[in-house]
Residue, then its C-alpha position, 0 to 999 in steps of 0.5 A: m939438457i935438451l928442452t923440447i917445446k912439445s906441440r899437441y902435448r897436454g902437460t906444461g908444453l916443455v919436456d926434457e930429453f927423456g920425455n919428462d914433463l918439466k915445470p918451467e918455473l924450475l928452469d928459472l924462466p920469466k913468468e911471462l914465458v911460463d904463462e905463454l907456455r901454459g896458455w898455448i897448451s890450454v887453449d891452442s891444444d884444444d883448437y888443434d884437437d878440434y882441427l883434428k875432428g874437422d871442427v876448426q879451420p886449418t889456419n888455427h893449426a898453423k897459428f898453433f904451430e907458429t905460436g909453439l915455434n915462437l915460444a921455442k925461439k924465445l926459450k932458446k934466446l933465454v937459455g942460450d948455449k946452456h941448453k939445446v932447444m927442440y921443436e917438432y924434431s928440429e933444433v932451434k939454434l942461436l946465431t952469433n947475431g942473437d937471432t934464432q934459426y929453425t930448419p924443420l925436417n922434411p915431411l918424411d923424416i917427421i912422419n918417421r920420427k912420430i911413428t918411432d916415438m909411438v913405438e918407443g912409448f911401448k919399449g920397456f914394458s913386457d907383454d905381460e905388463i900391458s894389455e893384450e890390446e896394447t901388445e897388439l898395437k905395439n906389434e902393429l906399430t912396430k911392423k908399420l914402422e919397419d914398412f914405413k922405413d922401407q917406403i922412405e928408402e924407396l922414395r929417397k932412391n927416386l928423388p933427385k939428390e938436391s931435393i933430399n935434406 
């Protein structure tokens, strides 16, 4: 199973590979980690929302990200190789010495993944199952995604080879 610590998410903070909200208790996780997940989502996501509105300093966003990453690392140490653990579209790996390794995607790839996720959220719905406004949004996001992918390819062509992840 792929477990994702999902930042800026209003559920339990933990989802499976299909985006389903997981109850940490069902994974037999320690109560301390379950409580940390709940606290991170209930308090820090509010801080992040305030940051987006311009009400909080960016340092709180960095704290939010760091807290989520630390939770992902703790989770990986607990589940070992039994489950893949993801955070912000990158895998948290367990090294042979017991430490964890996290290598984030480059910013272009993260943006691409986030836009793709938004478009994916509309897949599976026919146009008559969603409102006209949602259909327009789906079409607009799909077009923006295609344009963005073209822009990424142009940027990659102009970057020195050693700077591309």
